[in-house]
All heavy atoms as an XYZ file, in Angstrom:
630
protein
N      62.849   -163.252    132.406
C      63.744   -162.460    131.751
C      64.344   -161.317    132.651
O      65.016   -160.457    132.185
C      63.142   -161.861    130.511
C      62.689   -162.828    129.469
S      61.821   -162.213    128.040
C      63.079   -161.167    127.344
N      64.002   -161.407    133.944
C      64.622   -160.438    134.857
C      64.116   -158.962    134.582
O      62.908   -158.740    134.487
N      65.090   -158.106    134.363
C      64.696   -156.753    134.071
C      65.034   -156.315    132.616
O      65.262   -155.126    132.359
C      65.471   -155.806    135.111
C      66.962   -155.891    134.956
O      67.536   -156.682    134.231
O      67.592   -155.016    135.624
N      65.182   -157.287    131.753
C      65.436   -156.975    130.358
C      64.322   -156.137    129.712
O      63.142   -156.559    129.910
C      65.769   -158.223    129.510
C      67.012   -158.920    129.939
C      67.310   -160.060    129.056
C      68.591   -160.638    129.560
N      69.009   -161.809    128.908
N      64.648   -155.098    129.021
C      63.548   -154.398    128.402
C      62.733   -155.253    127.362
O      63.361   -155.992    126.598
C      64.238   -153.227    127.601
C      65.735   -153.313    128.016
C      65.948   -154.623    128.734
N      61.436   -155.198    127.441
C      60.618   -155.885    126.544
C      59.399   -155.092    126.100
O      58.718   -154.475    127.050
C      60.177   -157.137    127.335
C      59.174   -158.053    126.589
C      59.846   -158.759    125.403
C      58.692   -159.228    127.673
N      59.158   -154.954    124.897
C      58.012   -154.214    124.429
C      57.125   -155.233    123.673
O      57.592   -155.855    122.736
C      58.428   -153.049    123.495
C      59.266   -152.047    124.268
C      57.127   -152.378    122.919
C      59.757   -150.889    123.343
N      55.934   -155.384    124.124
C      54.959   -156.211    123.453
C      54.051   -155.375    122.675
O      53.390   -154.508    123.147
C      54.149   -157.011    124.449
C      55.011   -157.956    125.300
C      53.051   -157.945    123.732
C      55.513   -157.433    126.551
N      53.939   -155.658    121.353
C      53.050   -154.864    120.483
C      51.809   -155.679    120.238
O      51.868   -156.848    119.909
C      53.764   -154.649    119.097
C      55.029   -153.829    119.203
C      55.659   -153.605    117.848
C      54.929   -152.518    119.917
N      50.685   -155.032    120.422
C      49.404   -155.708    120.202
C      48.478   -154.857    119.282
O      48.610   -153.656    119.286
C      48.698   -155.938    121.461
C      49.481   -156.845    122.404
C      48.740   -157.289    123.569
N      47.727   -158.341    123.160
C      46.861   -158.788    123.966
N      46.661   -158.328    125.136
N      46.008   -159.763    123.526
N      47.660   -155.564    118.511
C      46.664   -154.738    117.714
C      45.676   -154.070    118.631
O      45.459   -154.374    119.763
C      45.960   -155.840    116.801
N      45.085   -153.095    118.072
C      44.099   -152.278    118.719
C      42.963   -153.209    119.227
O      42.460   -153.979    118.410
C      43.512   -151.233    117.756
C      42.435   -150.369    118.375
C      41.959   -149.436    117.196
C      40.885   -148.412    117.741
N      40.498   -147.540    116.683
N      42.645   -153.176    120.557
C      41.626   -153.970    121.027
C      40.207   -153.588    120.454
O      39.960   -152.433    120.140
C      41.582   -153.767    122.649
C      42.371   -152.566    122.818
C      43.243   -152.233    121.602
N      39.339   -154.596    120.255
C      38.025   -154.341    119.895
C      37.021   -155.328    120.440
O      37.452   -156.175    121.226
C      37.948   -154.379    118.279
C      38.308   -155.744    117.721
O      38.252   -156.731    118.450
O      38.849   -155.858    116.622
N      35.829   -155.137    120.153
C      34.834   -156.021    120.794
C      34.434   -157.242    119.935
O      33.525   -157.924    120.198
C      33.543   -155.169    121.104
C      33.790   -154.229    122.117
O      34.690   -154.465    123.071
O      33.105   -153.172    122.195
N      35.159   -157.383    118.875
C      34.815   -158.527    117.968
C      35.216   -159.813    118.561
O      36.217   -159.885    119.347
C      35.532   -158.292    116.574
C      35.142   -157.083    115.791
C      35.940   -156.918    114.577
C      35.676   -155.543    113.994
N      36.654   -155.272    112.888
N      34.561   -160.922    118.178
C      35.038   -162.222    118.676
C      36.485   -162.533    118.183
O      36.741   -162.091    117.068
C      34.049   -163.220    118.086
C      32.925   -162.377    117.597
C      33.410   -160.965    117.349
N      37.294   -163.148    119.059
C      38.547   -163.480    118.685
C      38.666   -164.523    117.513
O      39.552   -164.430    116.760
C      39.377   -163.896    119.932
C      40.845   -164.308    119.651
C      41.686   -163.170    119.398
C      41.246   -165.522    119.619
C      43.067   -163.473    119.134
C      42.600   -165.837    119.307
C      43.449   -164.766    119.121
O      44.831   -165.083    118.869
N      37.726   -165.448    117.531
C      37.796   -166.566    116.557
C      36.717   -166.440    115.499
O      35.643   -165.852    115.693
C      37.588   -167.880    117.308
C      38.723   -168.110    118.363
O      39.788   -168.261    117.907
O      38.439   -168.244    119.532
N      37.001   -167.016    114.342
C      36.025   -166.993    113.261
C      34.806   -167.787    113.708
O      34.833   -168.571    114.606
C      36.697   -167.756    112.089
C      38.206   -167.653    112.429
C      38.291   -167.632    114.023
N      33.743   -167.594    112.952
C      32.370   -168.214    113.366
C      32.466   -169.651    113.215
O      31.704   -170.430    113.922
C      31.294   -167.643    112.459
C      31.114   -166.206    112.609
C      30.030   -165.656    111.701
O      29.542   -166.383    110.883
O      29.858   -164.422    111.645
N      33.321   -170.210    112.455
C      33.347   -171.734    112.314
C      34.055   -172.435    113.393
O      34.054   -173.705    113.392
C      33.981   -172.101    110.905
C      35.345   -171.627    110.741
C      36.461   -172.315    111.236
C      35.602   -170.459    110.055
C      37.760   -171.890    111.065
C      36.881   -169.982    109.853
C      38.015   -170.741    110.402
N      34.731   -171.724    114.320
C      35.449   -172.337    115.408
C      34.364   -172.845    116.442
O      33.547   -171.977    116.745
C      36.406   -171.435    116.076
C      37.022   -172.025    117.233
C      37.470   -171.029    115.058
N      34.429   -174.082    116.928
C      33.434   -174.533    117.907
C      33.427   -173.622    119.135
O      34.477   -173.123    119.517
C      33.954   -175.920    118.307
C      34.761   -176.390    117.049
C      35.366   -175.079    116.579
N      32.245   -173.429    119.775
C      32.088   -172.473    120.860
C      33.044   -172.798    122.015
O      33.579   -171.905    122.713
C      30.631   -172.537    121.309
N      33.234   -174.069    122.424
C      34.116   -174.366    123.544
C      35.592   -173.971    123.279
O      36.228   -173.469    124.187
C      34.028   -175.934    123.925
C      34.457   -176.845    122.820
O      34.185   -176.491    121.655
O      34.964   -177.965    123.152
N      36.003   -174.173    122.044
C      37.427   -173.742    121.720
C      37.440   -172.275    121.647
O      38.447   -171.634    122.139
C      37.836   -174.366    120.320
C      38.001   -175.924    120.597
C      39.139   -173.807    119.884
C      38.237   -176.641    119.302
N      36.441   -171.568    121.067
C      36.438   -170.158    120.984
C      36.408   -169.519    122.424
O      37.171   -168.514    122.650
C      35.218   -169.664    120.241
N      35.752   -170.140    123.385
C      35.675   -169.643    124.791
C      37.086   -169.796    125.333
O      37.580   -168.795    126.062
C      34.687   -170.380    125.564
N      37.805   -170.801    125.151
C      39.168   -171.074    125.650
C      40.119   -169.995    125.034
O      40.968   -169.370    125.758
C      39.708   -172.411    125.475
C      38.976   -173.512    126.195
C      39.481   -174.805    125.817
C      38.679   -175.968    126.555
N      39.142   -177.287    126.107
N      40.037   -169.742    123.758
C      40.891   -168.802    123.093
C      40.610   -167.381    123.598
O      41.511   -166.650    123.860
C      40.651   -168.819    121.585
C      41.129   -170.071    120.938
S      42.888   -170.361    121.202
C      43.617   -168.948    120.343
N      39.320   -167.057    123.846
C      38.929   -165.736    124.438
C      39.554   -165.527    125.780
O      40.105   -164.397    126.068
C      37.420   -165.607    124.447
N      39.569   -166.579    126.682
C      40.210   -166.473    127.907
C      41.645   -166.241    127.829
O      42.209   -165.428    128.550
C      39.893   -167.707    128.812
C      38.428   -167.647    129.357
C      38.260   -168.727    130.421
N      38.507   -170.062    130.005
C      37.688   -170.854    129.343
N      36.461   -170.450    129.111
N      38.014   -172.093    128.928
N      42.265   -166.978    126.996
C      43.768   -166.919    126.715
C      44.050   -165.440    126.249
O      45.005   -164.818    126.698
C      44.229   -167.970    125.806
C      44.376   -169.322    126.336
C      44.651   -170.284    125.125
C      45.376   -169.423    127.371
N      43.292   -165.003    125.275
C      43.561   -163.697    124.666
C      43.308   -162.664    125.788
O      44.122   -161.648    125.906
C      42.566   -163.434    123.588
C      42.831   -162.182    122.789
C      43.894   -162.108    121.880
C      42.059   -161.002    123.010
C      44.110   -160.940    121.191
C      42.283   -159.815    122.337
C      43.335   -159.846    121.409
O      43.554   -158.735    120.736
N      42.299   -162.793    126.680
C      41.982   -161.838    127.701
C      43.044   -161.751    128.746
O      43.321   -160.627    129.337
N      43.755   -162.827    129.008
C      44.773   -162.855    130.024
C      46.211   -162.639    129.438
O      47.143   -162.661    130.209
C      44.754   -164.126    130.853
O      45.075   -165.201    130.010
N      46.308   -162.463    128.161
C      47.674   -162.400    127.483
C      48.490   -161.169    128.078
O      49.653   -161.299    128.277
C      47.449   -162.263    126.028
N      47.804   -160.026    128.192
C      48.571   -158.811    128.662
C      49.262   -159.110    130.028
O      50.394   -158.790    130.244
C      47.652   -157.629    128.647
C      48.423   -156.350    128.990
C      47.677   -155.125    128.785
O      46.859   -155.084    127.853
O      47.901   -154.103    129.483
N      48.413   -159.606    130.975
C      49.010   -159.922    132.265
C      50.179   -160.911    132.188
O      51.196   -160.680    132.840
C      47.872   -160.488    133.200
C      48.489   -161.034    134.519
C      46.820   -159.467    133.400
N      50.039   -161.900    131.348
C      51.147   -162.860    131.200
C      52.399   -162.298    130.575
O      53.419   -162.520    130.925
C      50.641   -164.148    130.483
C      49.629   -164.864    131.346
O      49.660   -164.999    132.479
N      48.651   -165.511    130.561
N      52.169   -161.326    129.573
C      53.233   -160.811    128.872
C      54.062   -159.842    129.941
O      55.275   -159.840    129.929
C      52.809   -159.809    127.780
C      52.383   -160.629    126.554
C      51.235   -160.152    125.798
C      53.063   -161.734    126.065
C      50.829   -160.820    124.728
C      52.641   -162.446    124.910
C      51.494   -161.969    124.243
N      53.299   -159.195    130.746
C      53.923   -158.276    131.709
C      54.759   -158.998    132.772
O      55.628   -158.415    133.413
C      52.845   -157.318    132.369
C      52.331   -156.271    131.363
C      51.178   -155.527    132.041
C      53.400   -155.313    130.944
N      54.422   -160.277    133.025
C      55.133   -161.071    133.997
C      56.494   -161.559    133.445
O      57.310   -161.998    134.193
C      54.318   -162.331    134.303
C      53.087   -162.044    135.164
C      52.342   -163.325    135.491
C      51.074   -163.053    136.285
N      50.324   -164.315    136.531
N      56.694   -161.390    132.129
C      57.970   -161.891    131.499
C      59.221   -161.109    132.006
O      60.312   -161.639    131.987
C      57.900   -161.835    130.037
C      56.825   -162.842    129.405
C      56.667   -162.578    127.888
C      57.225   -164.252    129.674
N      58.981   -159.830    132.286
C      60.134   -158.881    132.607
C      59.636   -157.782    133.539
O      58.476   -157.372    133.359
C      60.851   -158.442    131.402
O      61.710   -157.383    131.775
N      60.419   -157.380    134.443
C      60.087   -156.262    135.263
C      60.138   -154.972    134.452
O      59.587   -153.926    134.851
C      61.008   -156.123    136.459
O      62.385   -155.974    136.035
C      60.869   -157.317    137.413
N      60.756   -154.981    133.274
C      60.777   -153.833    132.375
C      59.895   -154.040    131.100
O      60.220   -153.438    130.070
C      62.231   -153.575    131.980
N      58.907   -154.848    131.294
C      57.994   -155.088    130.119
C      56.957   -154.006    130.007
O      56.580   -153.479    130.995
C      57.341   -156.493    130.260
N      56.583   -153.679    128.762
C      55.484   -152.780    128.603
C      54.718   -153.270    127.332
O      55.214   -153.863    126.416
C      55.917   -151.351    128.358
C      56.640   -151.155    127.021
C      57.192   -149.756    126.948
O      58.205   -149.383    127.251
N      56.311   -148.806    126.402
N      53.409   -153.055    127.380
C      52.468   -153.439    126.306
C      52.097   -152.135    125.565
O      51.669   -151.199    126.199
C      51.276   -154.177    126.740
C      50.257   -154.484    125.617
C      51.612   -155.467    127.492
N      52.259   -152.158    124.205
C      51.971   -150.973    123.399
C      50.843   -151.491    122.356
O      51.037   -152.493    121.717
C      53.225   -150.466    122.643
C      52.815   -149.318    121.745
C      54.230   -149.993    123.638
N      49.804   -150.755    122.286
C      48.681   -150.989    121.372
C      48.899   -150.181    120.137
O      49.096   -148.973    120.160
C      47.385   -150.841    121.968
C      47.074   -151.910    123.029
C      47.325   -151.818    124.348
C      46.383   -153.036    122.531
C      47.029   -152.817    125.224
C      46.134   -154.065    123.473
C      46.444   -153.998    124.743
O      46.089   -154.954    125.661
N      48.671   -150.820    119.030
C      48.621   -150.168    117.718
C      47.222   -149.615    117.437
O      46.346   -150.003    118.180
C      48.957   -151.218    116.598
O      48.740   -150.619    115.379
N      47.230   -148.684    116.585
C      45.906   -148.063    116.172
C      45.288   -149.041    115.071
O      44.101   -148.921    114.755
C      46.020   -146.717    115.572
C      46.255   -145.697    116.672
C      45.083   -145.630    117.694
O      43.934   -145.610    117.212
O      45.368   -145.609    118.898
N      46.062   -149.989    114.660
C      45.690   -150.932    113.683
C      44.967   -152.182    114.391
O      45.431   -152.566    115.430
C      46.773   -151.528    112.814
O      46.386   -152.530    111.949
N      43.987   -152.720    113.692
C      43.248   -153.820    114.230
C      43.844   -155.112    113.565
O      43.367   -156.262    113.732
C      41.711   -153.802    113.974
C      41.079   -152.684    114.808
C      39.659   -152.640    114.538
O      39.066   -153.381    113.705
O      39.026   -151.738    115.219
N      44.753   -154.975    112.627
C      45.291   -156.022    111.832
C      46.252   -156.906    112.649
O      46.851   -156.428    113.658
C      46.126   -155.551    110.559
C      45.289   -154.616    109.741
C      44.096   -155.458    109.045
O      44.295   -156.514    108.620
N      42.881   -154.853    109.123
N      46.342   -158.160    112.305
C      47.188   -159.147    112.986
C      48.717   -158.903    112.731
O      49.565   -158.984    113.587
C      46.807   -160.566    112.553
C      47.671   -161.611    113.219
N      47.541   -161.957    114.515
C      48.657   -162.323    112.669
C      48.430   -162.908    114.707
N      49.082   -163.169    113.733
N      49.026   -158.633    111.420
C      50.464   -158.512    111.016
C      50.916   -157.032    111.208
O      50.983   -156.231    110.216
C      50.609   -158.916    109.632
C      50.223   -160.336    109.434
N      50.943   -161.432    109.795
C      49.149   -160.850    108.801
C      50.324   -162.583    109.509
N      49.172   -162.275    108.901
N      51.336   -156.750    112.437
C      51.664   -155.316    112.732
C      52.878   -154.869    112.007
O      53.187   -153.654    111.663
C      51.774   -155.065    114.211
C      50.499   -155.166    115.004
C      50.715   -154.983    116.521
C      49.470   -154.205    114.485
N      53.791   -155.773    111.690
C      54.991   -155.358    110.925
C      54.701   -154.888    109.581
O      55.484   -154.209    108.935
C      56.037   -156.626    110.894
C      55.515   -157.719    110.131
N      54.522   -158.553    110.592
C      55.776   -158.220    108.880
C      54.262   -159.519    109.787
N      54.971   -159.362    108.711
N      53.506   -155.183    109.134
C      52.952   -154.636    107.759
C      52.062   -153.517    108.057
O      52.130   -152.380    107.462
C      52.315   -155.751    107.002
C      53.322   -156.869    106.680
C      51.631   -155.215    105.676
C      52.737   -158.136    106.049
N      51.016   -153.737    108.987
C      49.948   -152.780    109.109
C      50.384   -151.509    109.919
O      49.830   -150.431    109.718
C      48.833   -153.454    109.932
N      51.389   -151.666    110.704
C      51.944   -150.492    111.584
C      53.384   -150.434    111.611
O      53.923   -150.561    112.755
C      51.235   -150.500    112.974
C      51.261   -149.171    113.670
O      51.990   -148.272    113.174
O      50.564   -148.980    114.653
N      54.019   -150.386    110.499
C      55.528   -150.457    110.410
C      56.177   -149.388    111.321
O      57.158   -149.736    111.931
C      55.884   -150.307    108.916
C      57.430   -150.342    108.695
C      57.979   -151.638    109.046
C      57.676   -150.125    107.183
N      55.652   -148.225    111.312
C      56.298   -147.082    112.052
C      56.330   -147.518    113.591
O      57.298   -147.256    114.317
C      55.569   -145.781    111.909
C      55.680   -145.277    110.487
O      56.732   -145.593    109.866
O      54.921   -144.404    110.058
N      55.257   -148.067    114.135
C      55.290   -148.475    115.510
C      56.301   -149.644    115.786
O      57.008   -149.563    116.791
C      53.868   -148.984    115.849
C      53.750   -149.544    117.360
C      54.104   -148.389    118.330
C      52.378   -150.100    117.623
N      56.344   -150.485    114.855
C      57.407   -151.678    115.010
C      58.792   -151.100    114.975
O      59.575   -151.380    115.875
C      57.115   -152.706    113.950
C      58.263   -153.721    113.937
C      55.855   -153.313    114.072
N      59.075   -150.180    114.059
C      60.469   -149.685    113.892
C      60.766   -148.794    115.190
O      61.769   -148.924    115.744
C      60.545   -148.858    112.601
C      61.815   -147.999    112.626
C      60.453   -149.795    111.509
N      59.769   -147.977    115.584
C      60.074   -147.049    116.764
C      60.184   -147.943    117.983
O      60.985   -147.623    118.879
C      59.018   -146.083    116.991
O      57.722   -146.684    117.289
N      59.514   -149.054    118.081
C      59.645   -149.944    119.300
C      61.073   -150.638    119.290
O      61.684   -150.736    120.405
C      58.590   -150.998    119.324
O      57.324   -150.328    119.455
N      61.538   -151.064    118.149
C      62.850   -151.627    118.001
C      63.871   -150.602    118.490
O      64.891   -150.871    119.200
C      63.060   -152.176    116.654
C      62.179   -153.391    116.394
C      64.599   -152.645    116.526
C      62.164   -153.882    114.934
N      63.817   -149.382    117.913
C      64.694   -148.300    118.271
C      64.661   -148.108    119.758
O      65.796   -147.847    120.344
C      64.386   -147.059    117.452
C      64.750   -147.119    115.985
C      64.450   -145.813    115.264
C      64.828   -145.916    113.796
N      64.478   -144.612    113.125
N      63.513   -148.068    120.354
C      63.427   -147.785    121.843
C      64.141   -148.866    122.616
O      64.816   -148.535    123.579
C      61.955   -147.670    122.217
N      63.995   -150.113    122.172
C      64.687   -151.210    122.819
C      66.186   -151.067    122.705
O      66.912   -151.313    123.594
C      64.186   -152.567    122.271
C      62.902   -152.991    122.705
C      62.507   -154.304    121.986
C      62.777   -153.263    124.285
N      66.644   -150.702    121.475
C      68.131   -150.491    121.326
C      68.656   -149.366    122.133
O      69.775   -149.528    122.630
C      68.373   -150.222    119.849
C      68.114   -151.400    118.912
C      68.254   -150.927    117.416
C      69.107   -152.533    119.163
N      67.877   -148.411    122.400
C      68.292   -147.260    123.205
C      68.456   -147.706    124.679
O      69.171   -147.003    125.426
C      67.360   -146.058    123.065
C      67.519   -145.457    121.695
C      66.432   -144.378    121.505
O      65.567   -144.111    122.440
O      66.376   -143.770    120.425
N      67.669   -148.703    125.131
C      67.674   -149.156    126.487
C      68.758   -150.164    126.749
O      68.987   -150.452    127.917
C      66.249   -149.820    126.832
C      65.164   -148.781    126.810
C      63.898   -149.440    127.177
C      62.750   -148.427    127.145
N      61.459   -149.010    127.515
N      69.442   -150.598    125.756
C      70.527   -151.556    125.924
C      71.767   -150.839    126.526
O      72.072   -149.843    126.091
C      70.830   -152.264    124.680
C      69.665   -153.136    124.065
C      69.247   -154.233    125.079
O      70.088   -154.954    125.564
N      67.951   -154.343    125.266
N      72.468   -151.631    127.412
C      73.734   -150.985    127.969
C      74.814   -150.898    126.899
O      74.856   -151.479    125.984
C      74.076   -151.976    129.058
C      73.255   -153.148    128.937
C      72.166   -152.930    127.996
């Protein structure tokens, strides 16, 4: 994406397992590795990318942290030429 502004919103990190207990261990391990490397991969998408963490641990940040989502959208609009 070159230098296009990009804000990645993520839930507050925690030490809980990423997958439910019923997920097989080999699949859970793969998911944990993907989740762990996600931030690095997101930042590679654009030279103007930034990762912002919510105080919420919820998955649906547009519901759980509406103010953060709205302020991030406004910040991106302000960065547009």
